[in-house]
C-alpha positions, -999 to 999 in steps of 0.1 A, spaced: 186 119 458 183 138 498 214 157 504 230 141 542 253 157 561 288 141 576 291 149 612 318 123 615 349 107 605 372 81 612 408 72 599 421 34 601 457 20 595 452 -12 596 479 -38 599 465 -77 598 484 -103 601 480 -123 574 506 -140 545 534 -114 533 544 -120 494 573 -104 467 563 -95 431 601 -98 421 631 -113 426 655 -90 448 621 -74 470 615 -87 506 576 -98 515 555 -64 514 537 -50 542 503 -42 531 485 -17 550 447 -15 549 442 26 556 404 29 560 381 59 559 347 60 576 320 89 574 292 84 591 260 112 586 239 128 619 215 104 609 242 68 611 245 62 575 279 52 567 299 53 540 335 37 534 364 37 513 390 17 518 431 22 496 463 -1 501 498 9 511 531 -12 508 561 -12 526 590 -34 530 598 -21 561 568 -29 584 532 -11 579 531 24 564 519 53 580 521 77 553 484 75 540 474 79 573 490 107 582 481 121 546 441 112 556 448 137 591 451 167 575 422 155 550 394 142 565 389 181 578 372 192 544 346 165 553 329 174 583 294 195 570 297 182 536 273 154 512 275 125 495 265 153 465 294 171 472 319 146 458 328 158 430 332 194 437 359 176 466 378 156 447 383 188 423 396 204 460 421 183 473 430 178 435 452 211 434 473 210 464 508 231 453 527 200 463 512 165 452 496 141 482 499 101 488 474 94 458 454 62 485 443 97 506 424 109 481 409 82 468 401 63 499 377 91 503 360 96 472 353 60 471 338 64 502 318 97 492 303 75 464 292 47 489 279 72 506 259 88 480 247 45 468 236 38 505 219 67 506 203 59 471 194 29 481 211 5 453 247 -9 446 273 12 436 274 -5 400 242 2 394 245 48 405 275 40 381 257 28 351 254 -12 351 266 -29 324 266 -60 336 264 -77 366 294 -103 371 327 -96 345 353 -127 336 387 -130 366 422 -137 358 438 -150 389 469 -123 397 497 -150 413 524 -135 434 563 -146 427 567 -182 433 598 -201 443 598 -218 404 581 -229 375 569 -263 391 563 -243 418 538 -223 398 523 -247 383 511 -268 411 490 -238 418 473 -230 380 466 -267 386 445 -257 418 428 -224 399 418 -243 365 406 -268 388 388 -244 409 374 -225 372 399 -197 364 404 -194 325 431 -170 333 466 -157 355 490 -138 355 524 -141 365 547 -118 389 574 -132 384 617 -128 389 619 -98 364 648 -114 349 645 -116 309 656 -155 309 637 -165 339 602 -150 327 605 -162 297 606 -204 309 583 -198 328 556 -180 297 573 -212 276 569 -235 300 530 -222 309 525 -224 274 536 -257 266 521 -273 298 486 -261 293 487 -257 259 452 -229 249 430 -239 277 445 -210 296 447 -173 290 481 -154 302 495 -127 306 529 -118 325 533 -87 352 574 -79 348 570 -47 381 584 -19 357 622 -36 359 629 -45 318 652 -23 303 642 -17 269 666 -46 250 650 -67 276 611 -55 275 612 -59 230 627 -94 233 602 -109 262 575 -96 244 590 -106 204 586 -140 228 547 -135 242 536 -126 209 549 -161 198 536 -175 226 503 -158 220 502 -142 257 468 -119 268 492 -94 272 520 -73 287 519 -54 315 544 -26 329 573 -40 310 591 -3 321 584 24 343 550 46 337 567 72 325 586 64 298 561 73 274 585 71 245 597 38 258 562 25 252 556 40 220 581 23 200 578 -8 222 540 -14 211 552 1 179 576 -30 168 557 -57 191 518 -74 185 515 -86 221 494 -62 239 512 -36 259 497 -19 290 514 0 322 517 -8 356 493 17 365 506 36 394 528 62 385 505 84 358 473 85 372 457 117 363 440 117 333 455 154 315 488 128 318 470 95 304 453 110 280 488 123 264 499 88 262 469 82 247 473 107 222 509 93 217 497 56 209 521 46 243 498 17 251 470 -11 239 449 -7 268 452 21 297 460 7 338 447 20 364 434 15 401 406 36 416 424 33 450 453 50 436 442 69 406 417 94 426 386 71 431 350 63 418 357 102 404 390 100 386 384 67 373 358 70 356 372 108 339 405 80 326 377 50 319 361 79 297 392 91 280 402 50 268 361 45 256 365 76 236 395 64 221 384 29 209 406 15 243 398 -8 272 415 4 305 423 -27 325 421 -19 362 440 -29 386 424 -54 426 459 -59 440 448 -50 470 422 -60 504 383 -65 498 374 -30 500 401 -22 470 386 -47 449 353 -41 454 361 -4 442 374 -17 413 351 -44 404 323 -16 409 337 8 380 342 -28 356 305 -40 363 295 -7 356 313 5 323 318 -19 294 355 -14 284 375 -38 308 379 -71 302 390 -86 331 391 -88 371 418 -91 388 415 -118 420 445 -116 440 455 -153 452 462 -168 473 427 -156 489 430 -150 523 461 -123 520 434 -96 509 408 -106 532 414 -93 560 381 -77 581 355 -83 554 331 -103 565 325 -105 526 346 -113 504 351 -113 464 354 -153 452 357 -161 414 327 -186 404 338 -219 388 327 -204 360 354 -182 356 332 -151 370 335 -130 399 301 -111 405 284 -74 421 290 -78 457 260 -85 476 240 -46 489 240 -13 486 268 9 481 302 -6 476 284 -44 497 311 -49 516 304 -57 551 331 -48 574 344 -62 607 349 -33 628 362 -50 663 384 -75 640 395 -37 623 399 -18 654 431 -41 667 440 -44 638 447 -6 634 486 1 642 474 44 642 436 54 641 422 93 635 383 103 646 369 136 640 333 148 651 318 179 643 322 202 675 352 184 685 371 214 672 400 191 663 415 150 658 416 129 685 442 107 678 446 69 690 482 48 682 496 20 693 530 10 695 539 -6 660 
């Protein structure tokens, strides 16, 4: 592949006015910032990567601010420098917002695949062109509200649903039992409790989910409680997976694998170092005969990065489809939706295959930065928030 040098870098902290949701009782509705990196080469080819950040108080600018200090490394670099850049940015003395490095890496891979004239999943190996999906719900008011949504999801083709719930064991168990009673074996179910249980609570609920044959139990403990996960997995039969938001480095995940902490690995490419870092993690899982169930909660560009990895590698069983759809599709001309048979397909086009509505992105940005070769600095454009 001919090397193409980056001549311009743009960063957007995008704050769309979309419906907002919470994932657990006691959590306010989340403001979801879409942090976008846009790379342009001297010949006009563009690569795009993005990662979401979340806050209860307002749209978060931390990732965009971190990006502002990292992007000078990109000017004059090329798409073929992506692994070297990943290693270089990894070795800062103190942790940076992980979405920043991830978005940069995804944009470089998008640029490389576009330069090669292929969809990203084909460049990465192309194990398949579609994957079954599950609907990932927000927190809803009561069981009836969940059932109304599940009925709608079933009628549109979904065969699996993951509940984000109250994260109170008695209420969560009631929902799980009611869902199995109502829908029988017609649907696969998962439960995600956002790292909010104690070890005793996790054990009690895991036994119920095992009885109900749930597909998996997600984030029962904080990600860093590897010993707790190991003991829980040893004592129950339901598959146990982490949240995937805190243990992000391949070395730490490798340690958890060695200790037998989880049934499957769980990460998000837009947090765990982009395509480069997530490929390493998926390889660790594959070597241990484990699946790596990638997160996709976020806007369309977030979903696309993870979807291409799932299509490239065979050790992932489901695509996470955030619902309802409109809250996650702002600023994208191409969207990812589950078909009538319960599958999502590779996006059209090369690279990530997602066309961005740049006028909409620019209008919704609360901060943006630009750096070009020869500019001598970063131009800052910021709106009031």
